[in-house]
C-alpha positions in Angstrom: 0.1 0.0 0.0 0.9 3.4 -0.6 0.9 6.4 1.8 -2.7 7.5 0.6 -3.9 3.8 1.3 -4.2 2.6 -2.3 -2.8 -0.6 -3.5 0.4 -0.4 -5.7 0.3 -2.0 -9.0 3.0 -4.7 -9.8 4.4 -2.1 -12.4 4.6 0.9 -9.8 6.3 -1.4 -7.3 8.6 -2.7 -9.9 9.7 0.7 -10.9 10.4 1.7 -7.4 12.5 -1.4 -7.0 14.4 -0.6 -10.1 15.2 2.8 -9.0 16.2 1.8 -5.6 18.5 -0.8 -7.1 20.1 1.7 -9.6 20.5 4.4 -6.9 22.7 1.7 -5.0 24.7 1.0 -8.0 23.8 -2.5 -8.0 22.8 -4.6 -11.3 20.4 -7.2 -12.0 23.1 -9.6 -11.9 24.6 -8.6 -8.7 21.0 -8.7 -6.9 20.6 -12.1 -8.6 23.7 -13.4 -7.1 23.1 -11.9 -3.7 19.5 -13.1 -3.6 19.4 -16.5 -5.6 16.7 -15.0 -7.9 17.3 -15.3 -11.6 18.0 -11.8 -13.4 15.2 -12.5 -15.7 12.6 -12.8 -12.9 13.9 -9.7 -11.4 13.5 -8.0 -14.7 10.0 -9.2 -14.8 9.4 -7.9 -11.4 10.9 -4.5 -12.2 8.8 -4.2 -15.5 5.7 -5.1 -13.8 5.3 -8.5 -15.7 5.4 -10.5 -12.6 4.1 -10.0 -9.1 6.7 -10.2 -6.3 6.2 -12.8 -3.6 7.7 -13.3 -0.1 8.8 -16.9 -1.3 
């Protein structure tokens, strides 16, 4: 949820994740290595084509 109480869309959430990753200077490959999540999966989350999960 956002501060105004509305639910985030997957695309909006993914865009914020991408911005945060880029601000840290991290690459998809680096995040993939650190998390064990495939770069293609991370890319799909960042572009809103896949919903992030807690699993």
